[in-house]
VOPAGU-2260 file (C-alpha; in pm, 1 decimal, decimal comma):
REM VOPAGU-2260
SITE   aa  ch    i         X         Y         Z
SITE  MET   A    0    1285,0     426,4   -2294,6
SITE  THR   A    1    1374,1      48,2   -2362,7
SITE  THR   A    2    1433,1    -218,9   -2142,3
SITE  THR   A    3    1701,1    -505,1   -2142,8
SITE  ALA   A    4    1696,1    -869,1   -1965,0
SITE  SER   A    5    1878,5    -727,0   -1683,4
SITE  THR   A    6    1671,0    -409,4   -1609,7
SITE  PRO   A    7    1328,2    -547,6   -1682,0
SITE  GLN   A    8    1145,8    -203,5   -1572,8
SITE  THR   A    9     827,7    -107,5   -1703,4
SITE  THR   A   10     851,4      80,1   -2017,2
SITE  VAL   A   11     721,0     454,5   -2039,4
SITE  ALA   A   12     451,2     322,7   -2272,3
SITE  SER   A   13     320,2      76,6   -2051,7
SITE  ALA   A   14     345,6     268,5   -1747,2
SITE  ALA   A   15     137,7     527,6   -1926,1
SITE  ALA   A   16    -141,6     279,3   -2021,3
SITE  LEU   A   17    -146,4     131,8   -1649,9
SITE  LYS   A   18    -213,2     491,0   -1508,2
SITE  GLU   A   19    -457,5     539,5   -1789,9
SITE  SER   A   20    -641,8     197,5   -1688,7
SITE  ALA   A   21    -683,5     371,4   -1341,4
SITE  THR   A   22    -786,0     694,9   -1472,3
SITE  ALA   A   23   -1076,0     541,5   -1672,4
SITE  LEU   A   24   -1203,5     340,0   -1361,0
SITE  LEU   A   25   -1236,6     659,1   -1173,6
SITE  PRO   A   26   -1615,2     695,7   -1240,7
SITE  LEU   A   27   -1700,8     329,0   -1163,9
SITE  LEU   A   28   -1493,2     380,2    -802,7
SITE  ARG   A   29   -1684,7     702,9    -721,7
SITE  GLU   A   30   -2016,3     553,2    -826,8
SITE  ASN   A   31   -1938,8     241,4    -587,0
SITE  ALA   A   32   -1766,7     423,3    -286,8
SITE  ALA   A   33   -2062,1     448,6     -78,3
SITE  ARG   A   34   -2180,5      93,4    -135,8
SITE  THR   A   35   -1793,9     -19,5     -74,5
SITE  GLU   A   36   -1808,4     165,9     270,7
SITE  ASN   A   37   -2167,5      20,2     357,6
SITE  ASP   A   38   -2084,9    -321,1     277,8
SITE  ARG   A   39   -1749,4    -303,5     458,9
SITE  ARG   A   40   -1567,6    -459,0     150,1
SITE  VAL   A   41   -1482,3    -362,2    -199,1
SITE  ALA   A   42   -1770,3    -386,5    -453,7
SITE  GLU   A   43   -1725,3    -690,8    -668,6
SITE  GLU   A   44   -1753,4    -480,6    -963,0
SITE  ASN   A   45   -1455,9    -282,9    -887,1
SITE  ILE   A   46   -1267,0    -609,2    -807,0
SITE  LYS   A   47   -1364,3    -735,0   -1153,7
SITE  ALA   A   48   -1292,7    -411,7   -1341,2
SITE  LEU   A   49    -924,7    -396,2   -1154,3
SITE  THR   A   50    -866,6    -763,9   -1254,2
SITE  ASP   A   51    -973,0    -705,1   -1629,5
SITE  ALA   A   52    -741,2    -418,0   -1641,0
SITE  GLY   A   53    -442,8    -602,3   -1497,5
SITE  LEU   A   54    -394,4    -377,5   -1200,8
SITE  PHE   A   55    -377,2    -651,2    -956,9
SITE  ARG   A   56     -87,7    -774,9   -1162,3
SITE  LEU   A   57     136,0    -480,2   -1122,6
SITE  THR   A   58     386,0    -659,1    -916,4
SITE  VAL   A   59     326,6   -1037,3   -1063,9
SITE  PRO   A   60     640,8   -1147,1   -1236,5
SITE  ARG   A   61     633,9   -1125,7   -1626,8
SITE  ARG   A   62     718,1   -1504,6   -1642,5
SITE  PHE   A   63     350,6   -1538,8   -1528,2
SITE  GLY   A   64     189,6   -1259,9   -1757,0
SITE  GLY   A   65     225,0    -972,3   -1481,1
SITE  HIS   A   66     347,8    -650,2   -1527,3
SITE  GLU   A   67     660,3    -637,3   -1296,1
SITE  ALA   A   68     587,4    -281,2   -1279,3
SITE  ASP   A   69     846,2     -51,1   -1119,0
SITE  LEU   A   70     779,5     120,3    -774,3
SITE  ARG   A   71     700,6     481,8    -937,6
SITE  THR   A   72     429,9     301,8   -1181,4
SITE  PHE   A   73     273,9     129,6    -870,0
SITE  LEU   A   74     237,2     430,5    -685,7
SITE  GLU   A   75     111,7     650,2    -975,2
SITE  VAL   A   76    -188,1     386,9   -1022,3
SITE  SER   A   77    -265,4     339,2    -652,3
SITE  SER   A   78    -258,3     730,2    -600,3
SITE  GLU   A   79    -486,3     757,6    -907,3
SITE  LEU   A   80    -741,6     488,0    -790,2
SITE  ALA   A   81    -754,3     667,0    -445,5
SITE  ARG   A   82    -910,8     957,8    -625,3
SITE  GLY   A   83   -1210,3     753,5    -682,4
SITE  CYS   A   84   -1223,8     525,3    -360,2
SITE  GLY   A   85    -976,4     507,3     -82,5
SITE  SER   A   86   -1069,9     157,6      17,5
SITE  THR   A   87   -1052,4      25,3    -322,0
SITE  SER   A   88    -705,5     179,0    -341,6
SITE  TRP   A   89    -566,0      69,5     -24,0
SITE  VAL   A   90    -697,1    -299,7    -141,0
SITE  THR   A   91    -527,9    -281,2    -432,8
SITE  THR   A   92    -212,3    -150,9    -274,8
SITE  LEU   A   93    -191,6    -418,3     -24,7
SITE  VAL   A   94    -265,2    -706,4    -271,9
SITE  ASN   A   95      21,5    -578,1    -517,5
SITE  VAL   A   96     271,4    -531,3    -233,5
SITE  CYS   A   97     193,1    -868,0    -104,8
SITE  ASN   A   98     231,3   -1018,6    -465,6
SITE  TRP   A   99     550,9    -851,6    -476,8
SITE  MET   A  100     658,2   -1025,0    -159,8
SITE  VAL   A  101     573,4   -1361,6    -309,1
SITE  GLY   A  102     829,2   -1241,8    -597,8
SITE  LEU   A  103    1104,3   -1289,0    -324,8
SITE  TYR   A  104    1008,3   -1637,2    -242,9
SITE  PRO   A  105    1179,1   -1946,1    -399,0
SITE  ASP   A  106    1038,7   -2014,7    -738,9
SITE  GLN   A  107     853,6   -2321,9    -603,7
SITE  ALA   A  108     637,5   -2132,5    -407,1
SITE  GLN   A  109     573,1   -1850,0    -689,8
SITE  GLN   A  110     457,6   -2156,8    -896,5
SITE  GLU   A  111     213,8   -2262,2    -677,8
SITE  VAL   A  112      60,5   -1910,8    -624,0
SITE  TRP   A  113      52,9   -1806,2   -1007,5
SITE  GLY   A  114     139,2   -2112,8   -1183,8
SITE  GLU   A  115    -221,3   -2222,3   -1268,6
SITE  ASP   A  116    -386,5   -1843,3   -1204,5
SITE  PRO   A  117    -175,7   -1550,1   -1271,8
SITE  ASP   A  118    -455,7   -1336,0   -1137,1
SITE  ALA   A  119    -416,0   -1521,8    -797,5
SITE  ARG   A  120    -418,8   -1211,0    -519,6
SITE  VAL   A  121    -216,5   -1215,6    -194,5
SITE  CYS   A  122    -286,4   -1049,7     134,2
SITE  GLY   A  123     -59,6   -1015,9     422,7
SITE  VAL   A  124       8,9    -918,9     775,5
SITE  LEU   A  125     391,8    -899,6     870,4
SITE  ALA   A  126     326,0    -932,0    1243,4
SITE  PRO   A  127     418,9   -1253,4    1387,9
SITE  SER   A  128     112,0   -1275,6    1589,9
SITE  ALA   A  129     136,3   -1673,7    1589,3
SITE  THR   A  130     313,2   -1956,4    1742,8
SITE  SER   A  131     510,2   -2205,6    1555,5
SITE  ARG   A  132     607,9   -2594,2    1596,5
SITE  ALA   A  133     875,3   -2720,4    1400,9
SITE  VAL   A  134     797,0   -3052,8    1202,7
SITE  ASP   A  135     982,0   -3255,6     936,2
SITE  GLY   A  136     965,3   -3019,1     613,8
SITE  GLY   A  137     842,9   -2696,6     780,2
SITE  LEU   A  138     617,8   -2551,1    1044,9
SITE  VAL   A  139     289,1   -2618,5    1196,2
SITE  VAL   A  140     159,9   -2248,5    1252,7
SITE  THR   A  141    -144,9   -2143,5    1501,2
SITE  GLY   A  142    -225,1   -1764,1    1504,0
SITE  ARG   A  143    -427,6   -1483,6    1480,8
SITE  TRP   A  144    -350,7   -1170,3    1228,5
SITE  GLY   A  145    -558,1    -859,1    1233,1
SITE  PHE   A  146    -584,8    -558,9     982,9
SITE  ALA   A  147    -560,9    -821,2     676,2
SITE  SER   A  148    -666,1    -569,6     409,9
SITE  GLY   A  149    -786,9    -757,9      97,8
SITE  SER   A  150    -838,1   -1085,5     272,8
SITE  LEU   A  151   -1181,8   -1107,6     148,2
SITE  HIS   A  152   -1057,0   -1092,5    -202,7
SITE  SER   A  153    -735,8   -1308,8    -195,3
SITE  GLN   A  154    -642,9   -1656,7    -249,9
SITE  TRP   A  155    -331,1   -1654,0     -63,0
SITE  ALA   A  156    -194,2   -1482,2     249,9
SITE  THR   A  157     165,1   -1398,9     353,7
SITE  LEU   A  158     176,4   -1389,5     757,3
SITE  GLY   A  159     437,6   -1330,2    1010,7
SITE  VAL   A  160     540,8   -1619,1    1197,1
SITE  PRO   A  161     837,7   -1714,8    1446,7
SITE  VAL   A  162    1053,1   -1969,0    1303,8
SITE  VAL   A  163    1169,4   -2218,0    1575,1
SITE  ASP   A  164    1378,5   -2529,1    1578,8
SITE  ALA   A  165    1302,7   -2882,6    1705,2
SITE  SER   A  166    1346,4   -2786,3    2070,5
SITE  GLY   A  167    1093,6   -2477,2    2012,7
SITE  ARG   A  168    1354,2   -2212,8    2025,2
SITE  GLN   A  169    1298,1   -1902,4    1799,7
SITE  THR   A  170    1567,2   -1890,9    1538,0
SITE  ASP   A  171    1408,8   -1643,2    1318,8
SITE  GLN   A  172    1097,3   -1446,1    1215,5
SITE  GLY   A  173     943,9   -1548,7     893,4
SITE  ALA   A  174     661,3   -1472,7     662,3
SITE  ALA   A  175     454,8   -1794,8     569,6
SITE  LEU   A  176     283,1   -1806,1     273,9
SITE  ILE   A  177     -66,2   -2006,2     329,3
SITE  PRO   A  178    -343,5   -2054,1     101,3
SITE  MET   A  179    -682,7   -1878,9     204,2
SITE  SER   A  180    -857,9   -2235,9     197,7
SITE  ASP   A  181    -620,7   -2313,3     515,9
SITE  LEU   A  182    -734,9   -2018,7     700,1
SITE  THR   A  183   -1057,3   -1856,9     822,4
SITE  ILE   A  184   -1161,2   -1487,4     832,3
SITE  GLU   A  185   -1316,0   -1348,0    1138,6
SITE  ASP   A  186   -1541,8   -1035,8    1093,7
SITE  THR   A  187   -1346,3    -788,9    1320,0
SITE  TRP   A  188   -1339,7    -463,5    1096,3
SITE  TYR   A  189   -1576,9    -208,9    1235,9
SITE  VAL   A  190   -1374,0     128,5    1208,9
SITE  ALA   A  191   -1451,7     495,9    1116,2
SITE  GLY   A  192   -1246,0     502,2     824,4
SITE  MET   A  193   -1139,6     261,2     540,6
SITE  ARG   A  194   -1437,3      74,2     611,2
SITE  GLY   A  195   -1441,8     -96,9     275,3
SITE  THR   A  196   -1093,6    -262,1     289,7
SITE  GLY   A  197   -1230,5    -562,4     476,5
SITE  SER   A  198    -935,6    -564,4     678,0
SITE  ASN   A  199   -1057,7    -850,7     908,0
SITE  THR   A  200    -859,1   -1103,6    1138,9
SITE  LEU   A  201    -728,0   -1409,1     979,1
SITE  VAL   A  202    -695,3   -1731,8    1183,9
SITE  ALA   A  203    -505,7   -2049,1    1140,3
SITE  ASP   A  204    -531,9   -2340,1    1347,7
SITE  GLU   A  205    -256,8   -2586,8    1337,9
SITE  VAL   A  206    -165,0   -2523,4     967,0
SITE  PHE   A  207     106,9   -2689,8     816,6
SITE  VAL   A  208     353,6   -2466,0     591,8
SITE  PRO   A  209     634,7   -2634,3     381,0
SITE  ALA   A  210     986,8   -2478,5     449,9
SITE  HIS   A  211     986,9   -2332,1      96,6
SITE  ARG   A  212     693,0   -2111,8     169,5
SITE  ILE   A  213     846,4   -1955,0     465,7
SITE  LEU   A  214    1047,4   -1633,1     373,4
SITE  SER   A  215    1314,6   -1491,9     649,3
SITE  VAL   A  216    1224,0   -1147,6     743,3
SITE  THR   A  217    1535,6   -1111,9     928,8
SITE  GLN   A  218    1752,6   -1185,1     619,6
SITE  SER   A  219    1493,8    -999,4     381,5
SITE  VAL   A  220    1539,3    -661,3     534,1
SITE  GLN   A  221    1915,4    -703,2     465,5
SITE  GLY   A  222    1818,3    -781,5     114,0
SITE  ALA   A  223    1892,5   -1149,1      96,2
SITE  TYR   A  224    1602,8   -1300,7     -87,8
SITE  PRO   A  225    1576,6   -1683,5    -166,8
SITE  THR   A  226    1412,7   -1600,8    -529,5
SITE  GLU   A  227    1618,3   -1800,4    -794,9
SITE  HIS   A  228    1541,8   -1497,6   -1044,9
SITE  LYS   A  229    1840,0   -1277,1    -947,0
SITE  ASP   A  230    1810,5   -1091,7   -1288,8
SITE  GLU   A  231    1455,3    -956,2   -1196,7
SITE  THR   A  232    1501,3    -600,5   -1094,6
SITE  LEU   A  233    1167,9    -535,2    -911,3
SITE  TYR   A  234    1240,4    -839,7    -680,1
SITE  ARG   A  235    1588,5    -667,9    -574,9
SITE  SER   A  236    1404,5    -369,7    -410,1
SITE  ALA   A  237    1468,0    -300,9     -62,1
SITE  LEU   A  238    1201,3    -467,0     154,7
SITE  VAL   A  239    1086,2    -224,0     417,8
SITE  PRO   A  240    1120,4     107,1     214,6
SITE  VAL   A  241     869,9    -103,8     -47,3
SITE  LEU   A  242     650,0    -202,8     233,5
SITE  ALA   A  243     633,9     142,7     409,2
SITE  LEU   A  244     633,8     365,9      84,5
SITE  VAL   A  245     345,4     199,6     -76,4
SITE  LEU   A  246     104,7     313,8     184,8
SITE  ALA   A  247     167,0     677,6     106,2
SITE  GLY   A  248      30,2     627,5    -244,8
SITE  PRO   A  249    -312,1     627,1    -133,0
SITE  GLN   A  250    -259,7     933,0      95,9
SITE  VAL   A  251    -186,1    1158,3    -197,8
SITE  GLY   A  252    -464,3    1017,2    -402,7
SITE  LEU   A  253    -720,8    1086,8    -124,9
SITE  ALA   A  254    -583,3    1453,5     -95,3
SITE  GLN   A  255    -578,8    1484,1    -478,8
SITE  GLY   A  256    -957,6    1349,3    -462,5
SITE  GLY   A  257   -1040,9    1621,2    -212,6
SITE  MET   A  258    -899,3    1871,0    -432,4
SITE  ASP   A  259   -1109,3    1749,6    -722,0
SITE  LEU   A  260   -1433,9    1787,9    -526,9
SITE  VAL   A  261   -1372,1    2122,2    -368,2
SITE  SER   A  262   -1243,6    2264,6    -692,6
SITE  ALA   A  263   -1555,7    2132,3    -875,5
SITE  SER   A  264   -1791,6    2292,9    -604,8
SITE  LEU   A  265   -1590,5    2628,8    -643,2
SITE  ALA   A  266   -1653,9    2595,6   -1003,4
SITE  LYS   A  267   -2017,3    2569,3    -965,6
SITE  GLY   A  268   -2025,7    2891,9    -769,8
SITE  LYS   A  269   -2046,1    2815,4    -418,5
SITE  GLY   A  270   -2075,8    3110,2    -179,9
SITE  ILE   A  271   -1948,3    3177,0     174,3
SITE  SER   A  272   -2240,9    3182,3     416,4
SITE  TYR   A  273   -2266,3    3496,1     645,6
SITE  THR   A  274   -2046,6    3714,1     401,8
SITE  PHE   A  275   -2081,8    3920,8      88,3
SITE  TYR   A  276   -1905,5    3666,7    -112,1
SITE  GLU   A  277   -2173,2    3524,7    -342,3
SITE  ARG   A  278   -1875,6    3312,4    -488,6
SITE  ALA   A  279   -1620,3    3161,1    -266,9
SITE  ALA   A  280   -1367,4    3168,7    -564,0
SITE  ASP   A  281   -1337,6    3552,7    -541,7
SITE  ALA   A  282   -1231,7    3550,9    -193,8
SITE  PRO   A  283    -858,0    3602,4    -148,7
SITE  SER   A  284    -873,3    3343,9     167,2
SITE  THR   A  285   -1020,7    3088,2     -50,7
SITE  GLN   A  286    -756,4    3147,8    -333,7
SITE  ILE   A  287    -478,2    3147,7     -68,7
SITE  GLN   A  288    -610,4    2825,3      91,6
SITE  LEU   A  289    -645,4    2643,2    -237,5
SITE  ALA   A  290    -305,8    2722,5    -358,4
SITE  GLU   A  291    -176,8    2609,0     -17,3
SITE  ALA   A  292    -356,5    2282,9     -36,7
SITE  ALA   A  293    -228,4    2227,5    -409,4
SITE  GLN   A  294     115,1    2290,7    -308,9
SITE  LEU   A  295     117,9    2058,1      13,0
SITE  ILE   A  296     -22,1    1774,0    -236,8
SITE  ASP   A  297     257,6    1879,1    -473,4
SITE  THR   A  298     519,1    1835,2    -194,9
SITE  ALA   A  299     373,0    1518,3     -80,8
SITE  ARG   A  300     375,5    1381,3    -433,3
SITE  LEU   A  301     753,4    1527,7    -502,1
SITE  HIS   A  302     867,8    1307,6    -190,4
SITE  LEU   A  303     683,5    1021,3    -291,1
SITE  MET   A  304     819,1     979,3    -626,2
SITE  ARG   A  305    1165,2    1068,8    -532,2
SITE  ALA   A  306    1158,0     782,3    -279,0
SITE  ALA   A  307    1022,2     560,7    -541,6
SITE  ASP   A  308    1297,2     651,9    -794,9
SITE  ASP   A  309    1555,9     599,1    -542,3
SITE  ILE   A  310    1425,8     232,5    -461,5
SITE  ASP   A  311    1407,3     154,2    -830,4
SITE  SER   A  312    1754,1     280,9    -909,0
SITE  TRP   A  313    1913,6     100,6    -635,9
SITE  ALA   A  314    1743,0    -219,4    -753,4
SITE  ALA   A  315    1834,4    -150,3   -1097,0
SITE  ARG   A  316    2220,6    -124,2   -1009,0
SITE  GLY   A  317    2162,7    -445,8    -832,8
SITE  GLU   A  318    2275,5    -276,5    -498,5
SITE  TYR   A  319    2076,9    -286,2    -188,5
SITE  MET   A  320    1997,4      51,7     -46,1
SITE  PRO   A  321    2223,9     190,6     228,2
SITE  PHE   A  322    2068,6     207,9     578,6
SITE  GLU   A  323    2053,6     595,2     589,1
SITE  THR   A  324    1846,6     596,6     254,9
SITE  ARG   A  325    1634,6     329,0     376,5
SITE  ALA   A  326    1558,9     529,2     712,9
SITE  ARG   A  327    1494,3     855,2     489,2
SITE  VAL   A  328    1242,6     669,9     306,3
SITE  ARG   A  329    1066,2     577,8     623,5
SITE  MET   A  330    1080,8     947,9     713,5
SITE  ASP   A  331     961,5    1035,5     358,6
SITE  THR   A  332     653,2     788,7     434,0
SITE  GLY   A  333     545,8     973,4     745,7
SITE  TYR   A  334     626,1    1325,8     576,7
SITE  ILE   A  335     387,4    1247,1     281,4
SITE  ALA   A  336     116,2    1137,7     515,4
SITE  ARG   A  337     126,3    1471,7     720,9
SITE  ARG   A  338     151,5    1697,1     420,2
SITE  SER   A  339    -171,5    1500,1     264,3
SITE  ARG   A  340    -343,3    1537,4     584,0
SITE  GLU   A  341    -254,8    1914,7     607,8
SITE  ALA   A  342    -396,8    1980,6     245,2
SITE  LEU   A  343    -718,7    1776,1     305,5
SITE  ASP   A  344    -765,7    2001,3     625,6
SITE  LEU   A  345    -743,8    2327,8     436,1
SITE  LEU   A  346    -982,0    2159,5     164,9
SITE  LEU   A  347   -1246,2    2092,4     445,1
SITE  SER   A  348   -1202,6    2461,3     566,2
SITE  ILE   A  349   -1275,1    2580,9     210,9
SITE  GLN   A  350   -1574,3    2369,4     190,6
SITE  GLY   A  351   -1709,9    2449,7     522,6
SITE  ALA   A  352   -1941,2    2251,5     762,2
SITE  GLY   A  353   -2117,9    2106,6     468,1
SITE  SER   A  354   -1802,6    1884,9     423,9
SITE  PHE   A  355   -1946,4    1675,6     679,8
SITE  ALA   A  356   -2284,5    1595,6     563,8
SITE  GLU   A  357   -2336,0    1232,0     506,2
SITE  ALA   A  358   -2391,5    1280,5     145,6
SITE  ASN   A  359   -2087,2    1462,8      73,5
SITE  PRO   A  360   -1816,9    1234,4     -40,1
SITE  LEU   A  361   -1541,7    1448,4     113,1
SITE  GLN   A  362   -1628,6    1328,9     476,1
SITE  ARG   A  363   -1562,4     989,3     363,3
SITE  ILE   A  364   -1226,7    1090,0     204,8
SITE  TRP   A  365   -1123,2    1266,0     512,5
SITE  ARG   A  366   -1229,6     950,8     737,4
SITE  ASP   A  367   -1034,0     718,2     508,2
SITE  GLN   A  368    -733,7     938,1     504,7
SITE  GLU   A  369    -744,6     973,7     867,7
SITE  THR   A  370    -756,5     631,4     939,4
SITE  GLY   A  371    -505,0     512,9     671,8
SITE  SER   A  372    -255,2     743,6     737,3
SITE  ARG   A  373    -214,7     631,0    1094,7
SITE  HIS   A  374    -102,8     276,8    1005,8
SITE  ALA   A  375     183,1     159,9    1226,7
SITE  VAL   A  376     461,2     171,3     946,7
SITE  ILE   A  377     371,2     529,8     868,2
SITE  ASN   A  378     382,3     675,7    1215,5
SITE  PRO   A  379     585,8    1022,4    1146,6
SITE  ALA   A  380     715,7    1040,5    1507,7
SITE  ILE   A  381     857,9     722,7    1491,7
SITE  ALA   A  382     979,4     776,2    1138,8
SITE  SER   A  383    1149,2    1091,3    1250,4
SITE  GLU   A  384    1311,4     937,3    1565,7
SITE  LEU   A  385    1477,2     647,1    1344,2
SITE  TYR   A  386    1567,8     890,9    1078,5
SITE  GLY   A  387    1733,5    1113,1    1326,3
SITE  ARG   A  388    1936,9     815,6    1488,6
SITE  ALA   A  389    2045,5     721,5    1148,7
SITE  LEU   A  390    2161,0    1060,7    1055,4
SITE  LEU   A  391    2354,3    1088,4    1407,4
SITE  GLY   A  392    2503,6     745,9    1346,4
SITE  ILE   A  393    2347,9     597,7    1641,8
SITE  GLU   A  394    2349,4     209,0    1623,5
SITE  GLU   A  395    2091,1     165,1    1854,0
SITE  GLN   A  396    1732,7     196,1    1687,6
SITE  VAL   A  397    1362,9     185,3    1765,5
SITE  THR   A  398    1271,8     -87,9    1506,8
SITE  PRO   A  399    1435,8    -338,0    1305,0
SITE  LEU   A  400    1199,3    -251,5     993,0
SITE  ILE   A  401    1436,2      -7,2     801,6
């Protein structure tokens, strides 16, 4: 596969190399997974290894030394990392998607983030849980943003804010790009799963944000991005489909990680207690459950990659993804989460009650998936509702984020 200036997609060779880099990190991620969970932050060895491998630069423009990888490559990397550690994959995912968002901002903002440090990392929260005051040249922002995954390892944050005029009237919803040095982190992330993501609360107190670092979310949902680099395919991708679908990559990887563990256990000759089966692998019930789990993972992956290819192909054509297709990608995201959870449930049944021993990594995978798959943007019920409305041509929707 070759590329041109008009379609700067990742080449097959570089995409394969990026995934191979992720695979090479699996032993390290597995070794550090328990410590990442106990410390409630990704182990620094993981962060360094990911940085050295360039996996935090998947979505950084090539102009700044990034990979500018297409969405399929992004998801292949994130799902692969989740086989080793769900929290590490989640942080890598959120940093990369927030880096992608910076690629939508004007060049001046991009230069401020990456001009001197192409490895600068960005975290973010889209919910506008803040107040704003209009001043000459921008906004003064005060607010609190919870669930800021990756904030412990980032230099910048893109945060939802109301955009107001001089009278205080809200005119838009924006995403304010703010250096972490202007924010404080409140330690609030005490949860059952995805403990290592460090998804704490960011706090801003009267922080000035210049106008060039405020992205209009309302316009971006419709594909109107202020970046001057209109020839860069990646940054023509549809906003909400990208923000939603990336959350599904770790779900597939977590399920595959569970499959890896259970398959290894069966290969070692695990039996079934209180039966005549000395080897669980000899039991038809085990064979059927394992096959069904594998099929569910394959189904989830097929939907994941179909949606990724749709996003990439519309961006490559320079056309904004149609509304119904964007709604379907939201549906795909919820569907992938459900199928991945079902697969892991079958794998837990094969492994039995021993799955929940604290020493067994399977229980951590289960908790990570149960937590991560319930992110508000993934919500399968809401996704089904909005997609059904789109199919029926009902104009009134349940969310603007489609």
